[in-house]
C-alpha angles and dihedrals in degrees: 000000000000124000090247097052098065092052092047094047095043092045093220103147101339128066119221108290109242104190111008119085109239091206092057091047091050090050089054091048090051090060089071112104126209111289093010127118114263109274091203093056091047093051093046092049092048091051093045092051097042107036098073090057091049091051089048090050090055092049093044092050091047091051088050091052088242104148092173091053090049091049094050095046093045091049091052094049090045090058093048091049090050091055089061098042090247093153099171092052090045090053092047089053092046091052091050092046091052092050090048092052089060093041092242099154092167091059090048089055090054091050098048095083091055091047092052092046093050092047090052090050091053091048090054092051091047091051089051093051092046090051090060 
């Protein structure tokens, strides 16, 4: 059992994670060597600080009818989401990336709300983990 799972299951300082994979988070935490800063905390803080700009880049590119810009920004955010085990956000990015590859800006517009919702869900889980 990972070090995160007992805290999540017992509900001590962390609510049940809704979108982040506890196994992925534990794997990140295990990368921390003795005397080093916590890799998990660093990755979560980087994502928290960077993801809103990536979401904005997707929306801005979509509003500018820039399918290539949407594709690049969605691909970047998809990779970052994957590194946290944020599967729903990763899928939302993948759907947008696929629509952008075909130039289907109308489909992208329909997918933006889900992207923003999934990004907000990830942000909530990150805040919960960082509170611990």
